[in-house]
C-alpha positions, 0 to 999 in steps of 0.5 A: 425301858422307862415306865410312867405311872399315872392315875393315882388320887383321892378316893372315898371308900368304894370308889374306882380308879384306873392306874396306867403305866405307860412305857417307852421303847419299842420292846414293851411287848416283850416284858411281863408287867406288874404292879406292886404297892407300898403303904407308908411303914410297910414293905412293897407287896405284890398286887397284880402282873400279866404275862407279855401277851396278856393271856395270864394274869395273876392278882394278890389275894387281897385284891382278887375280885376287885383289881384287874390288870391289863395291857395294850401293847399297841399303846405300850401300856398296862392298866390297873383297874381298882373297884371297891377301894378300901382304906387299906388300898392307900399306898404308892403304886409301882408299875414294873417291867420283868423279862425273867418271871416265868413261874407264879412265885417269880411273878410275885417277887420284885427281884424279878422285875428289871424296870420300875416306874416312880410310883403314883400315890392311891389315898383311899378315905373312909 
């Protein structure tokens, strides 16, 4: 599966953005999906994940209450709605697809994701 992330940009603190990740192929509904981010000089970190059917979601503590992950299998797209953005949310955001993640810690681990999008830059100004 090929993934194409979009929706990043420059936003002021307190603002909102919605990222999209469009997948090619007819098997999107089989994949668990995740969003990760990488800030300059830092390691890639987990942001949010959703299982193949959309009824299980996980969100990192650092964004809980502000970010929401969702998916539309008919459109082969996963979304990340980001509200109340903070300067520390500035990063390149990557979507990823996993066939093997089952347990909580597996969703949080980038090593369980098989396919990655190219990333979209989110910049939050203070």
